[in-house]
N, C-alpha and C positions, 0 to 999 in steps of 0.2 A: 583620512585614508590609509590602505596598509599599502606603502610603498615598502617593499621587502626589503631591507638590508640584513646583510647576517647576524648584525648587532639585535636587531628587532626579532628575529627567529629567534636568539638567544633570549630574549624578555620574554617572546610569546610562549615557550615552550619549558622556561627554568631550566634549560641544559647549562653543559659544561662546554664552552668553546677552548677546544683543545689545541686546534692551530687555526690560523686565517684570521683575517681584517676584520673586525667589526662593521666599520663604514664600507665594506665592498657591496656592491648592490646585488639585488636577487630578481631574476625576470620570471617571476612564477615559483608554484611548488607543484611536485608530481611526485606521485607511488609507482610509476610505471615506466621501468627502465626502457622498455622499447620504445614510448612514446617522448622521452624524456627530449628537450631542445636544449639548444646552450644557454647558460645562465641560470637556469631553474636550478631548486635547491630538489634534492632526492630523498626522500622518505625510506628507509630501510625497514619497509613493513613485513612481519612474521604473517603468514597467511597459512591455509591449511595445504596448500600445496607446494608453494614456494617462501623462500627467505629473502627478502631484497638485498639482505645483508652479503649474498651470494653476487650480486651485481655491480657492487658500488665501485670496485675497480673499473670498469666498464665505463660506467655512467661520468666517474669523473675522468677517463680519457677522451668520453665524447662532448665534455667543455660543461658539467654541472660546476656550480658555483660553490655549492657547499651540499656536505652530507650530512644527516642529522640519521645517527646509529645508537644503537645501546651496547654494541661492543665495537671496539677497535679494531679498524683493519688493519692486516699486516701483509704490507708495509703500508705506513699512512700515504695515501697519494698527497700531493701537491695543491690541495684546495681545503678550503674551510669545512672544518670538521666538528658538528655539536654533538655531544654525546648525553644521551638521556636515559631515564629505567626504562624506559618502554615505548617504542616508538609509533605505536598506534593509537596511543594517549597522547603523545605529544603533536600527533596529526589534529587531534580533537583539540589540544590546547590551543594550536595555531588556528582554528578555525575560529573559536571562541574570542579570542584575541581579535581575529578580522571584522569578526561580527559585531563588536564593539564599537566600531568604528564609525559605524552607520548608525543615524536617526531616521530610520526608517520603520513602518509597521513590518513586522516580522511573522505571519501564521504559522503555527506549529498543528499539525494536523494528525491524530492517533485515533484508534476505535481497534475493536475485533475485527469488523470487516466494514466496506468500503470507505476506508481510508484514502486510498488513490484515485478512486472516482470522485470523493468528495475533494480531495487538492485539486482534481484536474480540473473539475467544477468552478471551482473557485479562481482559480487561476484564467480560466475561460471569461469568466465576468469580467474582473479586473482587467481585462488587457485591452479594454478599448480608451478606459482612463490612463492606465499608467502601464510603464515599464516593467514586468513583472519576471522575477528571478525563480523557477521551479523546480523543485525534485522532479528529474527526469525518473519516467518509468517508476521502479520501486525502488530506489538507490535508497534506503530507508533507514541503514545501520549507521554502527559505528566507525565504517568508514565512508557510505553512501553520503550521509549527512554532513561531513565535515566536508568533504570534497564538495557540494552544490553550495555551502555557506563560502566555502573560498573562492567561488567564481562570483560575489559580489562585486560591483564598480558603481562608479558613481553613476552612470546612466539608470541605475536600476531604481523604482520608487517603491517598492514593495517584494517580499519574499515570501513565498507559501512553500511549505518543507513539510515533508511526511516523516513520523516517527514511527518505527514497527518495534517490536519486543518479543521475544521468545523467553526471557528469564529475568527474575525480579533485578530490578536496579536499572533496567537498560533505558527504561524510559527518562528518567530521572538525571541519567548522565547525558544520554542525548538533547532533552530540555536545557540543560544547563550550558550547554555551548550554543543551542539556539536561541536562547533569551527571548522567548516570542512576549509579543505586547499583544497578541491575541493566540487565544489557544483555543481548540474545536476537538471536542470528543464525540466522534460519529456512534457510535454505541459501546455495548461493552457485552460478551457471550463467553461460552466456552471455548477458547483457542489457545492452543498451546498450553496444553494444560500438563503434560510432561515436563515443561519446565516450570509451571507456577502451582499446579496440584490442584488447587479449587478455585472456584469461578470466583470468591470473597477476594483471591490473590491476586487474580487477573484484572479484578476492578478497582482495587488499590494501585497496581501497576499504571494502569491508565489514568487514573485521577493524580497520580502522583506528577504529570505534566503541568500542573496547576501551582507546583509548588516554584517554580523557575519563571511564571508569569510574572511579567513588570507589575509592582506595586498597582499601579494606575490601569492595569490591562483588561483585560475581557476576555471572561471565560463563556464558551459556547457548548452547551451539554444538551442532550436529551432529557428533554422534560418528561416524558414519559416513564424514564426508567429511574426510579425513587433514590433507590440506593447510591447512585451515581450523582444525582442531584444536592443529595443529603452530604455525601460526602466532598461534592465541590462547595458547597455552602459554607462546611467547615474550613476548608483550605483556605479559604478567599481572604484576603485584610479589607479593611474596611472602605478601601478607597475604590477596590477592584468592582468593575460591572459584570454582574450573571446574566443571561440571555440564555433562553431555551429554544426549542422547535420541536415539533411532533404533532400526534393525531388529539390529545387532548386538550381539553379548555383551559388548562391550567399554562399552556406552553404560551411562549410570547409572539411566534410564529406557529400558525396551526394550520393543517392540512384539513380543510372544511367538507372537502368533496372530491373525491380521486374518481376518475375515468379513466378504461380502457381506449386509447385510439390506436389508430392504425400507426405500426411504428414506435408506438411510447406509451405516452400516459400526459391525462391533462388533470392539473390538481386545480383548484379554488380556495385562495387564503382568507381566512378569518379578516373581516373586516377591508378587505379589498374588492373591487370589480373587476370581471374579468376572468380568465384563465391561463394558466401558464402551463404551457406545451412542454413535456421531458421527452427528449426524442430518445429514449431509453427502455427496454421493457423492464417488467419487475415494478413490486409494489416498494421492494426495499430502496430502488432509487429515488422514490418521493423524499424517503429519508434522508440522503445522502443529499440531494435537492434544496430542501429546508434548513441543513446547516452552512450548504453554502449560500442560501440567500440571506440568512441571519449574520453571515459574516460580512460578505460585502455590505450589507445594512448597516454595521456595525461602523464599516468605514464612511458613512456617509453619503453612500451611494441610494439612491430610492428602487424600492422593488420594479415600480413601472420603467425605470431606467435598464434596466436588464431582462424585461419581460422577452423581448424580441432575441437577444443575445442567446438566449436559453433555447432557443430551435435549433442553433446550428451547433449544439454543442455533439461531440460523438465521442465514444469511450476508447480507451487504450486497447491495442489488440489481446483476446482472450478473456474479457472482461462484459459479460452480457453481451455481447456480439451476436444480432440474428444476421443469419446467412442462408442463403439459399441454393440446394446442389441438388441433384437429379433426382426429383420426385420426393424430397423431403426439405423442411426449414430444422435449420440446426442453431441451437444456442448454444455459443462457443464461450464456455465459463469456466476454463480450466487451467487459469492462471495458478491459483492455490484452491485451498476447501478446509472448511473447519465445520462444525455442527451446525452452527448459526447460517452461516454461508449458502452449506447445501441446502438447508430448507428451505431459504428463500430462494434458490434455482430451481427447485422442485414446483414452488408453488408460482413463480414465473411461468414454467413449462407447462405447467396445468393452466394458467391464463392465454396460453397462446391461442390464436383461432387456427387450430391443426385436426385432421382426422382424428388422431391416436397420439399418445404420448410414449415416450420412449426414453430411459436415462440409461448412458454406460455409464455407470458409478465406479469411481476409484478410490483408491485409501485415500482418507483425512490422516496425514502424519501429524504427529509431537503430541499426541492425546493421552501417553503414559499409560495407566492402569484403567481409563475410560474407555478405549479403544475400541474393545470387543463391543461393550454397552453400546459407544457413540453408533459405532457401524450399523449395529442392528436395528438402533432406533430410528437410522436415514432409510434402512429399508421398510421399517414398519411406515415410517410416513408418507413413502414412497404409494405404500399399498392404500394406506388411507385417504390418502388425495385422490387416489382412483388413476395412479398411472398403470399404462396397458403392459409395458414391457419395460423388466429391470434388468440387464447386464450388468454385472457384478465384474469387476476386473482388479487382481492385485492381492496383497497378504491379507486382507480382511473380507474378500468377497465371499466368503461363505457366512460371515458374520451379516453382511447386507443380505446376501438370498435368505438366511432364516428369517428376518425382519419381514422381509417381504413376501414372504411363504405364508404366512400366519395367516391372511386374511383369503386365502384361496383362490383370489381372481384375476391376479397379478401373475402373469408369463415371466419366471426367472430363469435367468441363464447366469452360472459363474463360469469364468474364463481366466486361465492360467497367466497369458500375455496377452498384447496387444495385438500379436498377429492373428491369435485364436478369434478376438473381437472381432478381426477382419472377415475371417473366415465363415462366422457364424452368423455376425449382424445382418446380411442380406436377406436372408428364408426367413426373419422376423419382421424386415421393415415392408410395409405396406403403402402406396401412394397417397401423399397428402401426410404424411407422421411427423411431426415434431420429436425433436431428437436432442436433447441435454447433454453435455459432454462435461464431466464434473470430477474433479479429483485433486490432490495436491501436484504439484510442480513436477516433483521427482518422476510422477510417471509418464511425464511428458504426451498428455492425452490429447494435445492439438494434432498428433501425428493420426489419430483417428478421424480428426475434423477433416484435416488436408485430403485423408482418403474419401470421403463421406461427398466431399464438393467435388472431386475431379473423378471421380471412378466414369468409367465409360458407361455409356445411357446403356448398353448392352447388358450390364454387370449391376445393374441398379436396383435391383429385386425385382420387382415391387410384387410382393405376393397378390 
């Protein structure tokens, strides 16, 4: 286990010890000067808003045992100082070093959408048998993943981590830090095209997770996505195991029959008796559940053993949340959005047992040159599905509205701000409507959700 000392930090980061004693103990690692406790080492991370180097004198005065910096402070404080080329990379190196001290299953989950829900499902299903370390929320980047893995301790039996990416090479970098024994790819779709350019590049990025898989590890991929499956087969070594999930007969775990139930779905799996209840709406959550079931089964846990555990699962906030407000049902799914996740949310809305369907459609960001066409396509899909009202808000509202208006049957409204949405939406709602709130994180569409849920009854519409 990584009982940190200054010397071990030098080894882990491949840095240069400028001052200090290699044998000096280190009581944990931190990147937050506000939360650092005495005897911790401080990584001076450069971020978009703050540079940790500005706080090194302060943390040294408050008892930091070691500073990891990319430039020497002036004056040099009387604590150990390690100089590295780049402090964010050094944090990742320290996390990789720490992770290698543990001989436990490490499950890495990536995909264009569903990865957070799948990660949460896996951790939930394993939690009765194991002490599980998991990524908190969506801390899945070059900072969040190292901090998660640095939390590994002797008390943990398994780790479940999420890997996200918005540019080429990010998954490969994160995967090398995680060194997974099980790699899960939920799906591949058109996300972050501004950084990747094409769907082929997105696919290559996601499948690069398998390059860091333990040679005797297990890869779990969507069997219905042929290109993903073929790339996975080409990347795996002879001792690795490849498992698949999906709706077609060639998948190892296959959803043979899906039914809509109150507050969720139920599914029958091929060659199993009885049904599995999934307590969240949306057919796409069947895919997430199949990936999670495949994963726990790969660890030797029978599907029958986790059948009842599945029924107590609940999603994280802002993801496929069914909520009741005055006169309406709200599908709160506004943590983020890309064309694939938006299409699935629209399909989920259409499946709800509601009088009419309304979508508040915000921007899908980071799509680059595809942005206008993608937003038009979402509007067009909403109309084709028979969504009754589309309220488009954001920079691409006109594109969504253009697509939705083509059918001539959908009521379409564009708004420039969330405040305008609040002003115009009540007149368009009716008692018993279902309302989807969907868009990228930057738009903060949860403000509309909160407003819908907590409006006074007298202001609750309803036409």
